[in-house]
C-alpha positions as CSV (number, residue, x, y, z in Angstrom):
1,X,-42.5,11.4,16.2
2,X,-42.3,7.6,16.1
3,X,-40.0,5.8,18.5
4,X,-39.6,2.0,18.2
5,X,-37.8,0.5,21.2
6,X,-36.5,-3.0,21.5
7,X,-39.4,-4.4,19.5
8,X,-39.7,-8.2,19.4
9,X,-42.3,-10.1,17.5
10,X,-42.7,-13.8,16.7
11,X,-45.1,-15.4,14.3
12,X,-45.6,-19.2,14.1
13,X,-42.3,-19.8,16.0
14,X,-40.3,-17.6,13.6
15,X,-38.7,-14.4,14.9
16,X,-39.5,-11.5,12.6
17,X,-38.3,-8.6,14.8
18,X,-35.6,-9.1,17.5
19,X,-35.1,-6.0,19.8
20,X,-35.5,-3.7,16.8
21,X,-35.3,0.0,17.5
22,X,-35.7,3.1,15.3
23,X,-36.6,6.8,15.5
24,X,-38.6,8.6,12.8
25,X,-38.8,12.4,13.2
26,X,-42.1,14.1,12.7
27,X,-42.8,15.3,9.2
28,X,-40.4,12.9,7.5
29,X,-41.2,10.7,4.6
30,X,-39.5,7.4,5.1
31,X,-39.3,4.3,2.9
32,X,-39.5,0.9,4.7
33,X,-37.5,-1.6,2.7
34,X,-36.4,-5.2,3.1
35,X,-36.6,-8.5,1.3
36,X,-40.1,-10.1,0.9
37,X,-41.1,-12.0,4.0
38,X,-38.9,-10.0,6.5
39,X,-41.8,-8.5,8.4
40,X,-42.5,-5.1,6.9
41,X,-46.3,-5.5,6.7
42,X,-46.2,-7.1,10.2
43,X,-44.5,-4.0,11.5
44,X,-47.4,-1.9,10.1
45,X,-49.9,-4.1,11.7
46,X,-48.2,-3.7,15.1
47,X,-48.2,0.1,14.7
48,X,-51.9,0.1,14.0
49,X,-52.6,-2.1,17.0
50,X,-53.8,-5.1,14.9
51,X,-50.9,-7.2,16.4
52,X,-49.3,-7.0,19.8
53,X,-45.5,-7.3,20.1
54,X,-44.0,-10.0,22.3
55,X,-41.6,-7.5,23.9
56,X,-40.6,-3.9,23.6
57,X,-42.9,-1.4,21.9
58,X,-43.3,2.0,20.3
59,X,-44.4,5.4,21.2
60,X,-46.3,8.2,19.4
61,X,-47.4,11.7,20.6
62,X,-50.8,11.7,22.2
63,X,-53.7,12.1,19.8
64,X,-51.7,11.1,16.6
65,X,-54.0,9.8,13.9
66,X,-52.7,6.8,11.9
67,X,-54.0,6.1,8.4
68,X,-53.5,2.9,6.5
69,X,-55.2,1.4,3.4
70,X,-57.1,-1.7,4.6
71,X,-57.2,-4.9,2.6
72,X,-61.0,-4.7,2.2
73,X,-61.9,-2.5,-0.8
74,X,-64.9,-0.3,-0.4
75,X,-68.0,-1.5,-2.2
76,X,-71.8,-0.8,-2.2
77,X,-74.0,1.9,-3.7
78,X,-72.1,4.9,-2.3
79,X,-70.4,7.0,-5.0
80,X,-66.6,7.3,-5.1
81,X,-66.6,11.0,-4.1
82,X,-68.9,10.4,-1.1
83,X,-66.8,7.4,0.0
84,X,-63.7,9.5,0.0
85,X,-65.4,12.4,1.8
86,X,-66.6,10.0,4.5
87,X,-63.0,9.2,5.4
88,X,-62.8,12.6,7.2
89,X,-64.8,11.4,10.2
90,X,-64.6,14.7,12.0
91,X,-66.0,16.6,9.1
92,X,-68.8,14.0,8.6
93,X,-69.7,14.2,12.2
94,X,-69.8,18.0,12.3
95,X,-71.9,18.2,9.2
96,X,-74.4,15.7,10.6
97,X,-74.6,17.6,13.9
98,X,-75.0,20.9,12.1
99,X,-78.2,19.6,10.6
100,X,-79.9,19.3,14.0
101,X,-78.0,21.7,16.3
102,X,-80.2,24.4,17.9
103,X,-77.9,26.0,20.4
104,X,-76.5,29.2,18.8
105,X,-73.2,28.8,20.7
106,X,-72.8,25.2,19.5
107,X,-73.7,26.2,16.0
108,X,-71.0,28.8,16.0
109,X,-68.5,26.3,17.3
110,X,-69.4,23.8,14.6
111,X,-69.1,26.4,11.8
112,X,-65.8,27.7,13.1
113,X,-64.3,24.2,13.3
114,X,-65.7,23.4,9.8
115,X,-63.9,26.4,8.5
116,X,-60.7,25.5,10.3
117,X,-60.5,22.1,8.7
118,X,-61.5,23.4,5.3
119,X,-64.7,21.4,5.2
120,X,-66.3,23.4,2.4
121,X,-63.4,22.9,0.1
122,X,-63.2,19.2,0.9
123,X,-65.2,18.0,-2.2
124,X,-62.8,19.8,-4.5
125,X,-59.8,18.3,-2.7
126,X,-61.3,14.8,-2.8
127,X,-62.0,15.2,-6.5
128,X,-58.4,16.2,-7.2
129,X,-57.1,13.1,-5.4
130,X,-59.5,10.8,-7.3
131,X,-58.6,12.4,-10.6
132,X,-54.9,11.9,-9.9
133,X,-55.6,8.2,-9.2
134,X,-57.4,7.8,-12.6
135,X,-61.1,8.6,-12.0
136,X,-62.6,11.3,-14.2
137,X,-65.5,13.5,-13.2
138,X,-68.1,11.1,-14.4
139,X,-66.5,8.1,-12.7
140,X,-66.4,9.9,-9.4
141,X,-70.2,10.0,-9.2
142,X,-70.6,6.3,-9.9
143,X,-71.1,3.7,-7.1
144,X,-68.1,1.7,-5.8
145,X,-69.9,-1.5,-6.7
146,X,-69.5,-0.8,-10.4
147,X,-65.7,-1.0,-10.2
148,X,-63.3,-4.0,-10.1
149,X,-61.3,-4.8,-7.0
150,X,-58.2,-3.0,-8.2
151,X,-60.0,0.2,-8.9
152,X,-61.8,0.0,-5.6
153,X,-58.4,-0.3,-3.9
154,X,-57.6,3.0,-5.6
155,X,-60.7,4.5,-3.9
156,X,-59.5,3.2,-0.5
157,X,-56.1,4.8,-1.2
158,X,-57.8,8.1,-2.1
159,X,-59.8,8.0,1.1
160,X,-56.7,7.6,3.3
161,X,-54.8,10.4,1.4
162,X,-57.8,12.7,1.7
163,X,-58.1,12.1,5.5
164,X,-54.5,13.4,6.0
165,X,-53.5,11.3,9.0
166,X,-50.6,12.5,11.1
167,X,-48.8,9.2,10.3
168,X,-49.6,7.8,6.9
169,X,-48.7,4.1,6.4
170,X,-48.6,3.0,2.8
171,X,-48.0,-0.7,1.9
172,X,-47.1,-1.2,-1.7
173,X,-49.6,1.5,-3.0
174,X,-48.3,1.3,-6.6
175,X,-49.3,-2.4,-6.9
176,X,-52.8,-1.3,-8.0
177,X,-51.7,1.9,-9.8
178,X,-50.6,2.4,-13.4
179,X,-47.6,4.5,-14.3
180,X,-49.7,7.7,-14.5
181,X,-51.1,7.1,-11.0
182,X,-47.7,6.3,-9.6
183,X,-46.3,9.6,-11.0
184,X,-49.2,11.5,-9.4
185,X,-48.7,9.7,-6.1
186,X,-45.0,10.5,-6.0
187,X,-45.8,14.2,-6.5
188,X,-48.5,14.1,-3.8
189,X,-46.2,12.4,-1.3
190,X,-43.4,14.9,-1.9
191,X,-45.8,17.6,-0.6
192,X,-47.5,15.6,2.1
193,X,-47.7,17.8,5.3
194,X,-47.3,15.0,7.9
195,X,-45.2,11.9,8.5
196,X,-45.2,9.1,5.9
197,X,-43.9,5.5,6.3
198,X,-43.9,3.8,2.9
199,X,-43.4,0.1,2.0
200,X,-42.4,-0.1,-1.7
201,X,-40.1,-1.9,-4.1
202,X,-40.4,0.9,-6.6
203,X,-36.8,2.2,-6.8
204,X,-37.8,5.5,-8.4
205,X,-40.5,6.2,-5.8
206,X,-38.1,5.5,-3.0
207,X,-35.6,7.9,-4.6
208,X,-38.0,10.8,-5.3
209,X,-40.8,10.7,-2.7
210,X,-38.9,9.9,0.5
211,X,-36.0,11.5,2.3
212,X,-34.9,8.5,4.4
213,X,-34.8,4.7,4.3
214,X,-35.7,2.4,7.2
215,X,-34.1,-1.0,6.4
216,X,-35.5,-4.2,8.0
217,X,-32.8,-6.8,7.8
218,X,-31.7,-9.7,10.0
219,X,-34.7,-8.8,12.3
220,X,-33.2,-5.3,13.0
221,X,-34.2,-1.8,11.9
222,X,-31.5,0.6,10.6
223,X,-32.2,4.2,9.6
224,X,-30.4,5.8,6.6
225,X,-30.7,9.4,5.5
226,X,-31.4,10.0,1.8
227,X,-33.2,8.0,-0.9
228,X,-32.8,4.4,-2.0
229,X,-29.7,4.9,-4.1
230,X,-27.9,6.6,-1.2
231,X,-29.1,3.9,1.1
232,X,-27.5,1.2,-1.1
233,X,-24.2,3.1,-1.2
234,X,-24.2,3.6,2.6
235,X,-25.1,0.0,3.3
236,X,-22.5,-1.3,0.9
237,X,-19.9,0.8,2.6
238,X,-21.1,-0.3,6.1
239,X,-20.9,-4.0,5.1
240,X,-17.5,-3.5,3.6
241,X,-16.2,-1.9,6.8
242,X,-17.9,-4.6,8.9
243,X,-16.2,-7.4,6.9
244,X,-12.8,-5.7,7.2
245,X,-13.2,-5.3,11.0
246,X,-14.2,-8.9,11.3
247,X,-11.2,-10.1,9.4
248,X,-9.0,-7.9,11.5
249,X,-10.5,-9.2,14.7
250,X,-10.2,-12.8,13.5
251,X,-6.5,-12.3,12.9
252,X,-6.1,-10.7,16.3
253,X,-8.0,-13.6,18.0
254,X,-5.9,-16.2,16.2
255,X,-2.7,-14.5,17.2
256,X,-3.8,-14.3,20.9
257,X,-5.0,-17.9,20.9
258,X,-1.7,-19.1,19.5
259,X,0.1,-17.3,22.3
260,X,-2.1,-18.9,24.9
261,X,-1.8,-22.4,23.4
262,X,2.0,-22.0,23.3
263,X,2.7,-20.5,26.8
264,X,-0.3,-21.4,28.9
265,X,1.6,-23.9,31.0
266,X,5.0,-22.2,31.0
267,X,5.5,-20.6,34.4
268,X,7.2,-17.4,33.1
269,X,4.5,-16.7,30.6
270,X,1.4,-18.0,32.5
271,X,0.3,-14.6,33.7
272,X,0.5,-13.1,30.2
273,X,-1.4,-16.1,28.8
274,X,-4.1,-15.7,31.4
275,X,-4.4,-12.0,30.5
276,X,-4.9,-12.9,26.8
277,X,-7.5,-15.5,27.7
278,X,-9.5,-12.8,29.6
279,X,-9.1,-10.4,26.7
280,X,-10.4,-13.1,24.3
281,X,-13.5,-13.8,26.5
282,X,-14.3,-10.0,26.5
283,X,-13.9,-9.6,22.7
284,X,-17.4,-9.6,21.2
285,X,-17.2,-11.4,17.9
286,X,-18.1,-9.3,14.8
287,X,-20.7,-11.1,12.7
288,X,-19.8,-12.2,9.3
289,X,-21.5,-10.4,6.4
290,X,-24.1,-12.8,5.1
291,X,-25.1,-11.7,1.6
292,X,-28.6,-12.8,0.8
293,X,-28.1,-13.0,-3.0
294,X,-31.1,-12.7,-5.2
295,X,-31.7,-15.5,-7.7
296,X,-31.1,-14.4,-11.3
297,X,-33.5,-14.5,-14.2
298,X,-31.9,-16.3,-17.3
299,X,-34.0,-15.5,-20.3
300,X,-33.1,-17.8,-23.3
301,X,-32.4,-15.8,-26.4
302,X,-34.0,-16.8,-29.7
303,X,-32.4,-17.4,-33.1
304,X,-32.5,-14.2,-35.3
305,X,-35.3,-13.4,-37.7
306,X,-35.3,-11.0,-40.6
307,X,-36.9,-7.6,-39.7
308,X,-39.5,-6.7,-39.1
309,X,-40.7,-9.5,-36.9
310,X,-44.1,-7.9,-36.7
311,X,-45.8,-5.1,-38.7
312,X,-49.3,-3.4,-38.4
313,X,-50.9,-1.4,-41.2
314,X,-54.1,0.5,-40.4
315,X,-55.1,-2.0,-37.8
316,X,-58.2,-1.6,-35.6
317,X,-59.2,-3.8,-32.6
318,X,-62.1,-4.2,-30.1
319,X,-64.2,-6.7,-28.2
320,X,-67.4,-8.5,-29.4
321,X,-69.9,-6.0,-30.8
322,X,-68.5,-3.0,-28.9
323,X,-66.8,0.1,-30.4
324,X,-63.2,0.1,-31.6
325,X,-60.7,0.3,-28.6
326,X,-57.8,0.9,-31.0
327,X,-57.8,2.1,-34.6
328,X,-55.5,3.2,-37.5
329,X,-52.4,1.6,-36.0
330,X,-49.4,1.5,-38.3
331,X,-46.2,0.3,-36.5
332,X,-43.4,-2.2,-36.7
333,X,-41.4,-4.2,-34.2
334,X,-37.9,-5.5,-34.8
335,X,-36.1,-8.1,-32.8
336,X,-33.8,-5.7,-31.1
337,X,-36.6,-3.3,-30.0
338,X,-37.2,-2.5,-26.3
339,X,-40.6,-0.7,-26.2
340,X,-42.5,0.6,-23.2
341,X,-46.2,1.5,-23.5
342,X,-47.4,4.7,-21.8
343,X,-51.0,5.7,-21.2
344,X,-53.5,5.6,-18.4
345,X,-55.5,2.4,-17.6
346,X,-58.5,2.1,-19.8
347,X,-56.8,3.5,-22.9
348,X,-56.0,0.1,-24.4
349,X,-52.5,-0.9,-23.4
350,X,-53.6,-4.4,-22.5
351,X,-55.8,-4.6,-25.6
352,X,-52.7,-3.7,-27.7
353,X,-50.7,-6.4,-25.9
354,X,-53.4,-9.0,-26.6
355,X,-53.5,-7.9,-30.3
356,X,-49.8,-8.2,-30.7
357,X,-49.7,-11.6,-29.0
358,X,-52.5,-13.1,-31.1
359,X,-55.0,-13.3,-28.2
360,X,-57.2,-10.7,-30.0
361,X,-57.8,-10.7,-33.8
362,X,-57.7,-7.4,-35.7
363,X,-61.1,-6.1,-36.9
364,X,-59.5,-4.3,-39.8
365,X,-56.2,-3.7,-41.4
366,X,-53.2,-6.0,-41.8
367,X,-51.1,-7.6,-39.0
368,X,-48.1,-9.6,-40.3
369,X,-45.9,-11.8,-38.1
370,X,-42.6,-13.2,-39.2
371,X,-42.7,-17.0,-40.0
372,X,-41.5,-19.1,-37.1
373,X,-41.9,-16.2,-34.7
374,X,-42.6,-17.2,-31.1
375,X,-44.2,-14.8,-28.6
376,X,-44.0,-15.1,-24.8
377,X,-46.7,-13.4,-22.7
378,X,-46.6,-12.4,-19.0
379,X,-49.6,-10.8,-17.2
380,X,-50.4,-10.5,-13.5
381,X,-53.8,-12.1,-13.9
382,X,-52.1,-15.3,-14.8
383,X,-51.1,-15.7,-11.2
384,X,-54.7,-16.7,-10.5
385,X,-54.6,-19.2,-13.3
386,X,-51.8,-21.3,-11.8
387,X,-53.1,-24.7,-10.6
388,X,-52.8,-24.6,-6.8
389,X,-52.0,-28.2,-6.2
390,X,-49.5,-28.6,-9.0
391,X,-45.8,-27.9,-8.7
392,X,-43.6,-25.6,-10.9
393,X,-42.2,-28.8,-12.5
394,X,-45.7,-30.0,-13.4
395,X,-46.7,-26.6,-14.8
396,X,-43.6,-26.5,-17.0
397,X,-44.0,-30.1,-18.0
398,X,-47.3,-29.3,-19.6
399,X,-45.8,-26.7,-22.0
400,X,-42.7,-28.8,-22.7
401,X,-44.3,-32.2,-23.4
402,X,-41.3,-33.6,-25.3
403,X,-38.6,-32.5,-22.8
404,X,-36.8,-34.8,-20.4
405,X,-37.0,-34.3,-16.6
406,X,-33.4,-33.0,-16.6
407,X,-34.2,-30.4,-19.3
408,X,-37.3,-29.2,-17.3
409,X,-35.4,-28.9,-14.1
410,X,-32.6,-27.1,-15.8
411,X,-35.1,-24.6,-17.2
412,X,-36.6,-24.1,-13.7
413,X,-33.1,-23.7,-12.2
414,X,-32.5,-20.8,-14.6
415,X,-35.4,-19.0,-12.9
416,X,-34.3,-19.7,-9.4
417,X,-36.2,-23.0,-8.7
418,X,-34.0,-25.4,-6.9
419,X,-34.9,-29.1,-6.5
420,X,-37.2,-28.6,-3.4
421,X,-38.9,-25.5,-4.7
422,X,-39.5,-27.1,-8.1
423,X,-41.6,-29.7,-6.5
424,X,-43.5,-27.4,-4.1
425,X,-47.3,-26.9,-4.8
426,X,-48.1,-23.6,-6.4
427,X,-50.4,-22.6,-3.5
428,X,-47.4,-22.7,-1.1
429,X,-45.2,-20.4,-3.3
430,X,-44.8,-16.7,-2.4
431,X,-46.0,-14.0,-4.8
432,X,-42.4,-13.5,-6.0
433,X,-41.9,-17.2,-6.6
434,X,-45.2,-17.4,-8.6
435,X,-44.1,-14.5,-10.7
436,X,-40.8,-16.3,-11.5
437,X,-42.9,-19.4,-12.5
438,X,-44.8,-17.2,-14.9
439,X,-41.6,-15.9,-16.4
440,X,-40.4,-19.5,-16.8
441,X,-43.7,-20.4,-18.6
442,X,-43.5,-17.3,-20.8
443,X,-39.9,-17.8,-21.9
444,X,-39.5,-21.6,-21.9
445,X,-39.2,-21.7,-25.7
446,X,-36.9,-18.7,-26.2
447,X,-39.6,-16.3,-27.7
448,X,-38.6,-13.7,-30.3
449,X,-41.0,-11.2,-28.6
450,X,-41.6,-11.0,-24.8
451,X,-44.7,-9.1,-23.8
452,X,-44.6,-8.1,-20.1
453,X,-47.8,-6.7,-18.5
454,X,-46.9,-5.4,-15.0
455,X,-44.2,-8.0,-14.3
456,X,-42.8,-6.5,-11.1
457,X,-45.8,-6.3,-8.6
458,X,-44.5,-9.3,-6.6
459,X,-40.8,-8.7,-7.0
460,X,-38.6,-6.9,-4.4
461,X,-36.1,-4.3,-5.4
462,X,-33.2,-6.7,-5.9
463,X,-35.3,-9.1,-7.9
464,X,-36.4,-6.2,-10.1
465,X,-32.8,-5.3,-10.7
466,X,-32.1,-9.0,-11.6
467,X,-35.0,-8.7,-14.1
468,X,-33.4,-5.5,-15.6
469,X,-30.1,-7.4,-16.1
470,X,-31.9,-10.3,-17.7
471,X,-33.9,-8.1,-20.1
472,X,-30.7,-6.3,-21.2
473,X,-29.0,-9.6,-21.9
474,X,-32.0,-11.0,-23.7
475,X,-31.7,-10.9,-27.5
476,X,-35.4,-10.8,-28.4
477,X,-37.8,-7.9,-28.6
478,X,-39.6,-6.6,-25.4
479,X,-42.9,-4.9,-25.1
480,X,-43.3,-3.6,-21.6
481,X,-46.3,-2.3,-19.6
482,X,-45.2,-1.2,-16.1
483,X,-45.6,1.4,-13.4
484,X,-42.0,0.9,-12.4
485,X,-40.1,3.8,-14.0
486,X,-36.7,2.4,-13.1
487,X,-37.5,-0.8,-15.0
488,X,-38.7,1.3,-18.0
489,X,-35.7,3.6,-18.0
490,X,-33.2,0.8,-17.6
491,X,-34.8,-1.6,-20.1
492,X,-36.6,0.4,-22.8
493,X,-35.2,2.6,-25.5
494,X,-38.5,3.5,-27.2
495,X,-41.8,4.9,-25.7
496,X,-45.2,4.4,-27.3
497,X,-48.2,6.3,-26.1
498,X,-51.6,4.6,-26.1
499,X,-54.2,7.4,-26.0
500,X,-57.5,8.2,-27.7
501,X,-57.6,4.9,-29.5
502,X,-54.2,5.5,-31.1
503,X,-50.7,4.0,-30.5
504,X,-47.9,6.3,-31.5
505,X,-44.3,7.0,-30.6
506,X,-43.8,9.5,-27.8
507,X,-41.4,12.4,-28.2
508,X,-39.3,12.7,-25.1
509,X,-38.5,10.6,-22.0
510,X,-40.3,9.8,-18.8
511,X,-39.5,13.1,-17.2
512,X,-41.2,14.8,-20.1
513,X,-44.2,12.5,-19.7
514,X,-44.3,13.3,-16.0
515,X,-44.3,17.0,-16.6
516,X,-47.2,16.6,-19.1
517,X,-49.2,14.5,-16.6
518,X,-48.7,17.1,-13.8
519,X,-49.6,19.9,-16.2
520,X,-46.1,21.4,-16.3
521,X,-45.6,21.0,-20.0
522,X,-47.8,20.8,-23.1
523,X,-48.5,17.4,-24.7
524,X,-46.4,16.7,-27.9
525,X,-48.1,16.1,-31.2
526,X,-48.6,12.4,-32.1
527,X,-46.5,11.1,-35.0
528,X,-45.7,7.8,-36.7
529,X,-42.9,5.7,-35.3
530,X,-40.2,6.6,-37.9
531,X,-36.9,8.4,-37.9
532,X,-35.6,6.2,-35.1
533,X,-32.0,7.5,-35.4
534,X,-33.3,11.0,-34.8
535,X,-35.2,9.9,-31.7
536,X,-32.0,8.4,-30.3
537,X,-30.1,11.7,-31.0
538,X,-32.9,13.7,-29.4
539,X,-32.9,11.6,-26.3
540,X,-29.1,11.8,-26.0
541,X,-29.3,15.6,-26.2
542,X,-32.0,15.6,-23.5
543,X,-30.0,13.4,-21.3
544,X,-27.0,15.7,-21.6
545,X,-29.1,18.7,-20.8
546,X,-30.6,16.9,-17.8
547,X,-27.1,16.0,-16.6
548,X,-26.0,19.7,-16.9
549,X,-29.1,20.7,-15.0
550,X,-28.3,18.3,-12.2
551,X,-24.7,19.6,-12.0
552,X,-26.0,23.1,-11.6
553,X,-28.4,22.0,-8.8
554,X,-25.9,19.8,-7.1
555,X,-24.5,22.3,-4.6
556,X,-27.9,23.4,-3.4
557,X,-29.0,19.7,-3.2
558,X,-25.9,18.9,-1.2
559,X,-26.5,21.7,1.3
560,X,-30.2,20.6,1.8
561,X,-29.2,16.9,2.2
562,X,-26.5,17.7,4.7
563,X,-28.9,19.8,6.7
564,X,-31.5,17.0,6.7
565,X,-28.9,14.4,7.7
566,X,-27.8,16.6,10.6
567,X,-31.4,17.2,11.6
568,X,-32.0,13.4,11.7
569,X,-28.8,12.9,13.8
570,X,-29.7,15.6,16.3
571,X,-33.3,14.4,16.5
572,X,-32.1,10.9,17.3
573,X,-29.9,12.2,20.0
574,X,-32.7,14.3,21.5
575,X,-34.9,11.1,21.5
576,X,-32.2,9.2,23.4
577,X,-32.0,12.1,26.0
578,X,-35.8,12.2,26.3
579,X,-35.9,8.4,26.8
580,X,-33.3,8.7,29.6
581,X,-35.2,11.5,31.3
582,X,-38.4,9.4,31.2
583,X,-36.8,6.9,33.6
584,X,-38.3,7.9,37.1
585,X,-35.4,6.1,38.9
586,X,-32.8,8.4,37.4
587,X,-33.9,11.4,39.5
588,X,-33.4,9.6,42.8
589,X,-30.3,7.7,41.6
590,X,-28.3,10.5,40.1
591,X,-29.6,14.1,40.4
592,X,-26.4,15.4,38.8
593,X,-26.9,13.3,35.7
594,X,-30.5,14.5,35.6
595,X,-29.4,18.1,35.6
596,X,-26.8,17.4,33.0
597,X,-29.3,15.7,30.7
598,X,-31.9,18.5,31.2
599,X,-29.2,21.0,30.2
600,X,-28.2,18.9,27.2
601,X,-31.9,18.6,26.2
602,X,-32.2,22.4,26.0
603,X,-29.1,22.7,23.9
604,X,-30.3,20.0,21.6
605,X,-33.7,21.7,21.2
606,X,-32.0,25.0,20.3
607,X,-29.6,23.3,17.9
608,X,-32.5,21.4,16.3
609,X,-34.4,24.6,15.7
610,X,-31.4,26.2,14.0
611,X,-30.8,23.2,11.8
612,X,-34.4,23.0,10.8
613,X,-34.4,26.6,9.8
614,X,-31.2,26.1,7.7
615,X,-32.7,22.9,6.2
616,X,-35.9,24.6,5.2
617,X,-34.0,27.5,3.7
618,X,-31.7,25.2,1.7
619,X,-34.6,23.0,0.5
620,X,-36.6,26.1,-0.5
621,X,-33.6,27.4,-2.5
622,X,-33.2,24.1,-4.2
623,X,-36.8,23.7,-5.1
624,X,-37.0,27.3,-6.5
625,X,-33.9,26.7,-8.6
626,X,-35.2,23.3,-9.8
627,X,-38.5,24.9,-10.8
628,X,-37.0,27.9,-12.7
């Protein structure tokens, strides 16, 4: 469907894309990945026509509709549901015309087309999407202007999803979603009927919602079949083979050069030396593998405290004179706890974090903290609180007034700030660098409890993995609010559900929670957070059962994946043949080659149809087995 050919683009003298090429078959869901700043969003802007490439280009079938969430969030007096419905411009235009049309033939055409596009069921479809993204029935009727920017961006996302474009471009859609919205979006994308190109750093979303990865690296695009984990394996193997080939070539070049240097001026060996010189000149050097290593996070561990470090007994909390947001909370936190909070936005997760951190006083009940306990707090809104014209060094200096310059720079170095970056003004830092600065500020005094509220929004996949490593090495307690399931599964060993004003331990894992959210399993009863050892046993049993289930499904999954990989391979070959046949000069230059290519195209089309049928059959068998 989408063919990118020798695409080159420069921005402010910097080359972001250099003769990059790729082919994305129609109907595929593809994750676009790459380090921050490599040009992923720029590629989207080129595809939508907002930017023009310096050279090369791309092609799409005629009439393809492209959909992308714009940066401007919808506002004004129009209700959420009407905003989403208006995104289907054809439906809106037909309904408006139907109000004034008088010609019976035209009226019949309008009504037929409205029926074809499911216009009358559109309000129900729009409501389902809005509900999945966190808007209940009452909220859907409220005007956009009543919601904050983050919630309005959800409305913009809902509008694009509702319009069902032929090519759906999503740029970090989970950045303004909670875990519940992310789970719903994953399920939606898995069943999306058209082509999807998704920029995301959410490892789980890239493993579950897409079937291929398009990697932007070193200004080139490379297509990999499978999810993110498979991409990492394939790329690691590719880099290993490339490095081995480079070393072999270097040894060969060295041997040939030594022969030339030794016998170049010896009459009996001169011809052989000249032959080797020509061979050296024809030998294209293999590039060395340049590993762009991510900077680590080094969280200082605190001295131990006697448990519990924090205990709540019948605690209630709220704001000003409003009603209680949370009530009857009786929980404890020990220094070795790794806790993730579940619950839709608006249920009180951030309120609970503020209560635990001391930023919000309890209205009732008892909240006890261990003497000498230190708490570190990270929240995304703090990015806006950084002083734009002050450097990371100056920010850290304010919270470490008695520290020497060497101590402050050593602390910054532990979070990836070298000498130059440590003295760079905050306004010039990238989003990921600002997030690292917040981590340095939150953890500068080795807190006993680290509260992290959506810490990964500005971190790429590798930086998120570095954060996982740091949290697992950290010897304090962690309270985590995040939509990143990989971070939760890799870092947390306890789940607490915040719902209906209560905070209680959740029985089960994230897969159980996902099934509950999607209506595929009943909600478990709430309980106090006791019997911790039983929880661990229960989760171990569930993991073993899940592993056995995956083993049973593995042959079906392997067959489906193999068919999909073959489909991508043959589709790419067909694209190359079509590109060759599109050259008008070929027909006059080489009629024989034209005939051969035309024959090959027919064979590839038949082969592609057979592979697609096998793929669909295998995928259907796998999905039926997984659902049973």
